[in-house]
Structure formats: C-alpha cells, structure tokens
C-alpha positions in Angstrom: 4.6 50.0 -85.3 8.4 50.0 -84.9 8.6 53.6 -83.6 9.1 54.1 -79.9 9.7 57.8 -79.7 12.8 57.3 -77.6 10.9 55.7 -74.7 12.5 53.0 -72.7 11.6 49.5 -74.1 9.9 46.8 -72.1 9.4 43.3 -73.3 5.7 42.6 -72.9 5.1 38.9 -72.3 1.6 38.3 -73.6 -1.3 40.8 -73.8 -4.1 38.6 -72.3 -7.8 39.5 -72.8 -8.5 42.9 -74.2 -11.6 43.6 -72.1 -9.9 43.1 -68.8 -6.3 44.2 -69.6 -6.4 47.0 -72.3 -6.3 49.7 -69.6 -2.8 48.5 -68.6 -1.4 48.9 -72.1 -3.2 52.2 -72.5 -1.5 53.7 -69.5 2.0 52.0 -69.6 2.5 52.8 -73.3 2.5 56.5 -72.5 5.8 56.1 -70.7 7.3 53.0 -72.2 7.7 51.4 -75.7 6.3 47.9 -75.6 7.6 44.9 -77.6 5.0 42.2 -77.5 6.1 38.5 -77.5 3.2 36.1 -78.0 2.1 33.3 -80.4 -0.6 35.3 -82.2 0.0 38.3 -84.5 -0.8 41.8 -83.2 -4.5 42.8 -83.3 -6.1 45.0 -80.7 -2.7 45.7 -79.2 -1.4 47.6 -82.3 -1.9 51.2 -81.0 0.1 50.4 -77.9 3.2 48.4 -79.1 6.4 49.4 -80.9 6.9 46.0 -82.3 6.3 42.3 -81.8 7.7 38.8 -82.1 5.6 35.8 -82.6 6.8 33.0 -80.3 5.4 30.4 -78.0 5.7 32.4 -74.8 4.7 29.5 -72.6 8.1 27.8 -73.3 10.9 29.6 -71.5 13.7 28.4 -73.8 11.9 29.7 -76.9 10.9 32.9 -75.2 14.4 33.6 -74.0 15.8 33.1 -77.5 13.3 35.5 -79.0 14.0 38.0 -76.2 17.7 37.8 -76.9 17.0 38.5 -80.5 15.2 41.8 -79.6 17.9 42.7 -77.1 20.5 42.3 -79.8 18.8 45.0 -81.8 17.5 47.3 -79.1 18.3 48.4 -75.6 15.8 46.6 -73.3 14.9 48.3 -70.0 12.8 45.5 -68.5 10.4 42.6 -68.8 6.7 43.3 -68.1 4.1 40.6 -67.6 0.7 40.5 -65.9 -0.7 37.2 -67.2 -1.0 34.4 -64.6 0.0 31.7 -67.0 3.1 33.6 -68.2 4.8 35.1 -65.2 7.2 32.2 -64.8 8.5 32.3 -68.4 8.7 36.1 -68.0 10.9 35.6 -65.0 13.2 33.4 -67.0 13.6 36.1 -69.6 14.4 38.8 -67.0 17.0 36.6 -65.4 18.6 35.6 -68.6 18.9 39.3 -69.7 20.1 40.5 -66.3 17.0 42.7 -65.9 15.1 43.6 -62.7 12.7 41.0 -61.4 12.3 38.0 -59.1 13.9 34.6 -59.8 11.9 32.0 -61.6 12.0 29.9 -58.5 10.3 32.7 -56.5 7.6 33.2 -59.1 7.0 29.5 -59.3 6.6 29.3 -55.5 3.9 32.0 -55.7 2.1 30.2 -58.5 2.3 26.8 -56.7 -0.1 27.2 -53.8 1.5 24.2 -52.0 5.0 25.7 -52.3 3.5 29.0 -50.9 2.1 27.1 -47.9 5.4 25.4 -47.2 7.4 28.7 -47.3 4.9 30.6 -45.2 4.7 27.9 -42.6 8.5 28.1 -42.1 8.1 31.9 -41.8 5.3 31.6 -39.3 2.8 33.6 -41.4 -0.8 32.9 -40.4 -2.5 30.8 -43.1 -5.1 27.9 -43.4 -4.0 24.3 -42.6 -3.5 22.7 -46.0 -3.0 19.2 -47.4 -2.1 18.3 -51.0 -4.0 15.4 -52.5 -3.9 13.5 -55.7 -7.2 11.5 -55.5 -10.7 11.6 -54.2 -9.8 9.1 -51.5 -6.9 11.2 -50.3 -9.2 14.3 -50.4 -11.7 12.5 -48.1 -9.0 11.5 -45.7 -7.6 15.1 -45.6 -11.0 16.6 -45.0 -11.6 14.2 -42.1 -8.2 15.1 -40.7 -8.7 18.8 -40.9 -12.4 18.8 -39.9 -15.4 20.3 -41.7 -16.0 22.7 -43.3 -13.0 22.5 -45.7 -12.2 24.2 -49.0 -10.9 22.3 -52.0 -8.9 24.3 -54.6 -6.7 23.7 -57.6 -3.0 24.0 -56.7 -2.0 26.3 -59.5 -5.0 28.5 -60.4 -6.3 31.9 -59.2 -9.4 34.0 -59.3 -11.5 31.5 -57.4 -11.5 29.1 -60.3 -12.4 25.6 -59.2 -12.6 26.6 -55.5 -15.4 25.0 -53.6 -16.4 24.6 -50.0 -17.5 21.2 -48.5 -19.5 21.3 -45.3 -19.6 17.5 -44.8 -18.3 14.2 -46.2 -21.1 14.0 -48.8 -19.9 17.2 -50.5 -16.2 16.2 -50.8 -16.6 14.3 -54.1 -18.3 17.2 -56.0 -15.8 19.7 -54.6 -12.9 17.5 -55.6 -14.3 17.1 -59.1 -14.6 20.9 -59.4 -11.1 21.5 -58.1 -9.4 18.8 -60.2 -11.3 19.7 -63.4 -10.6 23.4 -63.5 -7.8 24.6 -65.9 -6.3 27.8 -67.4 -4.0 28.2 -70.4 -0.4 28.1 -69.5 -1.0 26.9 -65.9 0.6 23.6 -65.2 -1.3 20.6 -63.8 0.7 19.2 -60.8 1.1 15.6 -59.9 -0.6 16.5 -56.6 -3.2 18.8 -58.2 -5.6 19.7 -55.4 -5.3 21.3 -52.0 -7.7 20.5 -49.1 -7.6 23.4 -46.7 -9.3 24.3 -43.4 -12.1 26.8 -44.0 -11.2 30.3 -42.6 -14.1 32.6 -41.9 -14.0 36.4 -42.3 -14.2 39.1 -45.0 -12.0 38.6 -48.0 -9.6 41.3 -49.2 -6.7 41.6 -51.7 -3.7 43.9 -51.6 -1.8 45.1 -54.7 1.5 46.2 -53.3 4.7 47.3 -54.9 8.2 46.1 -53.8 11.2 48.1 -54.7 14.7 48.3 -53.1 13.5 46.6 -49.9 10.4 48.7 -49.6 6.8 47.3 -49.5 4.1 49.8 -50.3 0.4 48.8 -50.5 -1.2 50.6 -53.3 -4.8 49.3 -53.4 -6.8 47.2 -50.9 -9.8 45.6 -52.5 -12.6 44.2 -50.4 -14.0 41.3 -52.3 -17.6 40.1 -52.8 -18.1 36.4 -53.6 -21.2 34.6 -54.7 -22.6 31.4 -56.3 -22.0 29.4 -53.1 -20.7 26.8 -52.4 -18.2 28.1 -55.0 -16.1 31.3 -54.4 -16.8 33.2 -57.6 -15.6 36.7 -57.3 -18.6 38.9 -58.1 -17.2 42.4 -57.2 -14.6 44.5 -55.4 -14.5 47.7 -53.5 -11.4 50.0 -53.2 -11.5 53.0 -50.9 -8.7 55.5 -50.7 -9.6 56.0 -47.0 -9.4 52.3 -46.2 -7.5 52.0 -42.8 -6.0 48.7 -43.9 -3.6 50.6 -46.2 -1.7 51.4 -43.0 -2.6 48.5 -40.8 0.5 47.2 -39.1 -0.6 43.6 -38.9 -1.5 43.5 -42.6 1.8 45.2 -43.6 3.7 42.8 -41.4 2.1 39.8 -43.0 2.8 41.2 -46.4 6.4 41.8 -45.7 7.0 38.5 -44.0 5.2 36.4 -46.7 7.1 38.0 -49.5 10.4 37.7 -47.7 9.7 34.0 -47.2 9.0 33.6 -50.9 12.0 35.7 -52.0 9.8 38.2 -53.7 11.5 41.6 -53.7 10.8 43.4 -57.0 7.5 44.2 -58.7 3.8 44.4 -57.9 2.1 41.4 -56.3 -1.6 40.6 -55.6 -2.0 39.0 -52.2 -5.3 37.7 -50.8 -6.3 37.5 -47.1 -9.2 36.8 -44.9 -9.7 39.1 -42.0 -10.2 36.9 -39.0 -10.8 37.6 -35.3 -7.1 36.8 -34.8 -5.8 39.0 -37.6 -5.2 38.6 -41.3 -4.9 35.1 -42.6 -3.0 34.8 -45.9 -4.8 32.8 -48.6 -2.5 33.2 -51.6 0.2 35.3 -53.2 0.2 36.1 -56.9 3.3 37.4 -58.7 1.4 39.9 -60.9 -1.0 42.7 -60.9 -4.5 42.0 -59.6 -7.2 41.0 -62.0 -10.9 42.1 -62.2 -9.9 45.7 -62.9 -8.6 46.1 -59.3 -5.5 48.2 -60.4 -7.9 50.4 -62.4 -10.2 50.8 -59.3 -7.1 51.7 -57.3 -6.2 54.5 -59.7 -9.7 55.9 -59.7 -9.8 55.9 -55.9 -6.3 57.1 -55.1 -4.8 58.5 -58.2 -1.9 56.0 -57.9 -1.4 54.2 -61.2 -0.8 50.6 -60.1 -0.1 49.3 -63.6 2.5 52.1 -64.2 4.1 51.3 -60.8 4.6 47.7 -62.0 6.1 48.9 -65.3 8.4 51.3 -63.5 9.8 48.7 -61.2 10.2 46.3 -64.2 12.4 49.0 -65.7 14.4 49.6 -62.5 12.7 52.9 -61.8 11.3 54.0 -58.5 7.5 54.0 -58.7 5.2 56.9 -58.0 3.1 55.9 -55.0 1.9 59.1 -53.4 -2.0 59.3 -53.5 -3.4 62.4 -55.3 -7.1 61.9 -54.5 -9.4 60.3 -51.9 -12.4 58.6 -53.4 -14.2 55.3 -53.5 -14.5 53.0 -56.5 -16.3 49.7 -56.8 -17.0 47.1 -59.5 -19.7 44.5 -59.8 -19.9 41.7 -62.3 -23.2 40.5 -63.7 -23.8 36.8 -64.1 -26.8 35.1 -65.8 -29.3 33.3 -63.6 -28.6 30.0 -65.4 -26.5 28.7 -68.3 -27.2 30.8 -71.3 -26.2 31.4 -74.9 -25.8 35.2 -75.4 -28.0 36.8 -78.0 -27.3 40.5 -77.1 -26.0 42.5 -74.2 -27.1 46.2 -74.2 -25.7 49.0 -71.9 -28.3 51.6 -71.0 -26.2 54.7 -70.5 -29.4 56.8 -70.4 -30.2 55.1 -67.1 -26.8 55.9 -65.4 -26.9 57.7 -62.1 -24.1 60.2 -61.5 -22.0 57.8 -59.5 -21.8 55.2 -62.3 -18.4 55.6 -63.9 -18.8 53.0 -66.7 -20.5 49.8 -67.8 -18.9 47.3 -70.3 -20.2 44.3 -72.1 -18.1 41.1 -71.4 -19.8 38.5 -73.6 -20.4 38.5 -77.4 -23.4 37.2 -79.2 -23.1 33.4 -79.5 -21.0 33.0 -76.4 -22.2 30.3 -74.0 -22.0 31.2 -70.3 -22.0 28.3 -67.9 -22.2 28.7 -64.1 -19.9 26.7 -61.8 -18.9 24.0 -61.8 -19.6 23.8 -65.6 -17.8 27.1 -66.1 -16.2 29.9 -64.3 -16.0 33.7 -64.5 -19.2 33.5 -66.7 -19.9 37.3 -66.7 -21.9 39.1 -69.3 -21.1 42.7 -68.1 -19.3 44.7 -65.5 -20.3 48.0 -63.9 -18.0 50.4 -62.1 -19.0 53.2 -59.7 -17.0 56.1 -58.4 -18.1 58.3 -55.5 -16.9 60.3 -52.6 -17.8 57.6 -50.1 -18.0 53.8 -50.4 -21.6 53.9 -49.2 -22.4 56.0 -52.2 -20.5 53.8 -54.6 -22.0 50.7 -53.2 -25.5 52.1 -53.4 -25.1 53.1 -57.1 -24.1 49.5 -58.0 -27.4 48.2 -56.7 -28.9 49.5 -59.9 -26.4 47.6 -62.1 -28.8 44.9 -63.3 -31.0 47.7 -64.6 -28.2 49.3 -66.5 -27.3 46.3 -68.6 -29.9 44.2 -70.4 -29.2 40.6 -71.2 -31.0 38.7 -74.0 -30.1 35.0 -74.2 -31.3 31.5 -74.9 -31.2 29.0 -72.0 -28.9 26.0 -72.7 -29.1 22.6 -71.1 -26.9 22.4 -68.0 -25.8 18.9 -68.9 -24.7 19.8 -72.5 
C-alpha cells in the first residue's frame, strides 16, 4: 500500500461486498490508483488500493473532510463509487473538490423513487402511475385508486428488495409489510416510505449506460429473470452483444429524456424498464453501476469494460465504448427451496459443460438464508455461462443446480 505507480488517483467511496464487487477493483486498479474511504480497515481490498482512510462514509461532512485531507497530500483525479448506499455522499465529495460527477441533488433524485417519478412525469417519460404512502390505510386507498394489480415497493431501495405485487385488497397488507420492513445499510428511511404503483406487464430489462460530455451510450442491456412470486426477486440476467435493444431508438430516447430530466450527465447509470406493447416503461434509475455482476457479463459479451468506463468518466476521461467481441453471457442465482442454515456449498467443476464460464459460492457455513419476505437476495451460489448464442448460454444454465451442491439444515420460518 501507498505506492500508486504514477497512476491517476481515484477516491474510492466504500468497497461493498467482495463476492459481488471484487471484479470492479480488479479491473479499475490496472489503470487507476485507488484510495479507499470507509469505516473498516482494509482487508480483501489490499491488493487493489494505494492507501486508505478510515471514516464514516455515510456522513457527507466527515467524508468530505477526509477527502480534503487526501487531496491536500495527493493529486486526486476523481471520485469513484458503486455502492447504492454511498452514491449521495460520494457526490458531495466530488462537488466539494470540483471533480467530475453529478450534483448531490441529482443523485438523491435517482435514489428517491418518488422524486424520480415527479421528475419523469414533468418530462413526459412513460412510467407507472405511482402514489407515495405512509400507512397501511393509505396503501389500501392508493391501491383502490390505481386499480389491481398493484406493486408496493420501498421508496429508496433497489434490486427488488421489499417489492411485492398485490392482486387484490386482501394482499395489500402483506405487501405493505414487506415494502415498509425492508432496509439496506446507508439507505435512508423516508417519512413517506412506500410507493404503491400500477402494475406494468412485460419483460424486464436493465441498461448500464455511460454519459460523458452530452453523449449517452448504452453499454450492456440485461434481460432480467425474476422469481419467488409474488415478490420480484432477481434470479438471473442475460446480456447479448447482438441485442437489438442496444440501438433501439425508443429505448435510447427514454434513456436520454429520463437522465436529462434528473440532471444526470456524467457517469454510468443502471436504468430498469419493462417492455410493454406501447414501448419501454421506465421503472427506476440508479446512479451507479448495475449489480448482480451485470457489468461483468457486459464485458464477457461485448469486450467493453463497463466498470472501467465508469472509472474513466469519474476521472474526466473519455471512456472506451467500442465492442470488441460478439458473444452471449448469462447468470443464474441459486436459492434454497426453503429457509436454511448453510452447512456446505460445493462447486462441481468436473461437471461443467464447455459453455459454463464460472460458478461461485455466495454463502458461508453457518449463514442463515431466509426467503422473502423474511429475507432477500438469499443466494447460495451463482453460475455464469458464456457462449456464441444466447440459446446456448441459456441452455447451459439449466444444469446450474447440478453444478453446485447445497448442504444445509432447515430452520423455522417463524424464527
């Protein structure tokens, strides 16, 4: 630590979970020196960082003070953050140091789904009808006003956490409890904490796009698989370099209009849509790289390093966006059949077909995985496939449950 080899320095605001985000540091550290700001000491991040400062990075005033301390000793090229709970504090740092990025108000509007809805309504971007509520009675009234089915979701979360569909009045209470009870570190709880929205039918997709000097370039379109109904747990994604949506004028128009309405002009965002008979309907905008390894799938499929593009823009450098290959990559996440305490998860590499790129354990012995609404993102493994066509990649993932063995002890659902 402490040696950067002359690389431009980025302030890294939080490192997040190793299993899901290490690929970002592995690639970005090849071009940039990273100075990590987080409350915990450096552990797994050590090979990738040039130095660190221990600070409560959820508090903008403390984070800005620590960042100014680093900037007083070193030349800082930019601020880099991909953690949902930290993007707003990171925006304060970039603004205070005069570095590239979006304003804290813009990032907050992306994180606050109600603020997103208000901005997009003014801009005329297609989206679900939405009503913010602060109680179960208000949720019932909103659902009756919108008409069933409806979707209830936390106002500030992402990744499908706490999102539940209600098909009739008798399902509103359980959906409200799920939406109001979900939380994530660093994400604020709003006074009006839950949104009730009209259900929009159609395939779900996400777009990781880079914005730089007025340009909007989609880098990876991921077609989402969801499961564990009536919840919307994200169980997999497919990224195809040949996906026609990468150049679809209606989708690109919605991307540009939504980000302009929010004031988002610099960086990589992760925007989710449903594809309806009337065109793309925007579900949410996230001011960060996509989760669930989507940027990694994008690189496997197209050769475009989405994480590096985000780092480049943070440093004020034009990103490299030209595809260098044309393949199909997909990921599936394995969930237990019921709530379980993990005893062992074993990857059977000897069973891999040629199209399986990798399989990784996501839960350690002793971990308790609870299915929604008792827990979310309760995955014990992930499997990635890479092939010449999406049909081949998709077929390979059908074998995923055979490639990873789960040994566990059932736990009581009520405990």
